[in-house]
C-alpha positions as CSV (number, residue, x, y, z in Angstrom):
1,M,-63.0,-56.1,3.2
2,D,-65.0,-53.2,1.6
3,D,-62.2,-50.8,2.6
4,E,-59.6,-53.0,0.9
5,L,-61.6,-53.0,-2.3
6,K,-61.9,-49.3,-2.2
7,K,-58.2,-48.9,-1.6
8,A,-57.4,-51.3,-4.5
9,A,-59.7,-49.4,-6.9
10,Q,-57.8,-46.2,-6.1
11,R,-54.3,-47.4,-7.0
12,K,-52.5,-45.0,-9.3
13,A,-50.9,-47.2,-12.0
14,S,-51.7,-46.0,-15.5
15,F,-54.0,-47.8,-17.9
16,G,-51.0,-48.2,-20.2
17,A,-49.1,-50.0,-17.5
18,T,-52.1,-52.2,-17.0
19,M,-52.4,-53.0,-20.7
20,K,-48.7,-53.9,-20.8
21,A,-49.0,-56.2,-17.8
22,V,-52.1,-57.9,-19.3
23,F,-50.3,-58.2,-22.7
24,W,-47.4,-60.0,-21.1
25,S,-49.7,-62.1,-19.0
26,F,-51.4,-63.4,-22.2
27,F,-48.1,-64.9,-23.2
28,G,-47.3,-66.2,-19.7
29,V,-43.9,-64.6,-19.5
30,R,-44.2,-62.4,-16.3
31,K,-41.4,-62.5,-13.8
32,R,-42.3,-63.1,-10.2
33,R,-41.0,-59.7,-9.2
34,D,-43.0,-58.0,-11.9
35,Y,-46.1,-59.9,-10.9
36,E,-45.7,-58.9,-7.3
37,N,-45.3,-55.2,-8.3
38,D,-48.4,-55.4,-10.5
39,A,-50.4,-56.9,-7.6
40,Q,-49.5,-53.9,-5.4
41,Q,-49.9,-51.2,-8.0
42,L,-52.5,-52.1,-10.6
43,N,-56.1,-51.0,-10.3
44,P,-58.3,-54.2,-10.5
45,V,-60.9,-52.4,-12.5
46,H,-58.3,-51.5,-15.1
47,V,-57.1,-55.1,-15.1
48,I,-60.6,-56.3,-15.9
49,I,-61.1,-53.8,-18.7
50,A,-57.7,-54.5,-20.1
51,G,-58.4,-58.2,-20.1
52,I,-61.6,-57.8,-22.0
53,I,-59.9,-55.5,-24.5
54,G,-57.0,-58.0,-24.9
55,A,-59.4,-60.9,-25.3
56,A,-61.4,-59.0,-28.0
57,I,-58.2,-58.2,-29.9
58,F,-57.0,-61.8,-29.7
59,V,-60.3,-63.1,-31.0
60,A,-60.4,-60.5,-33.8
61,T,-56.9,-61.4,-34.8
62,L,-57.8,-65.1,-34.9
63,L,-60.9,-64.4,-37.0
64,L,-58.8,-62.4,-39.5
65,I,-56.2,-65.1,-39.8
66,V,-58.9,-67.8,-40.3
67,K,-60.7,-65.7,-42.9
68,S,-57.5,-65.0,-44.8
69,V,-56.5,-68.7,-44.8
70,V,-60.0,-69.9,-45.8
71,A,-60.3,-67.3,-48.6
72,Q,-57.1,-68.7,-50.3
């Protein structure tokens, strides 16, 4: 199992491709084919980092929306 984890962490997909996959996953509109390709190509470490960045952007956006609505 340790070898599988090392192999997964060495996958060559770019961080931009990972961000794109995570972005579309937030909306829940991934095709099965795209999901399967992502599972084979994306680096799991990049997926975790992209998920944290995506969640932070989402929360910051919600906070800005709430502050602008409450201020009016």
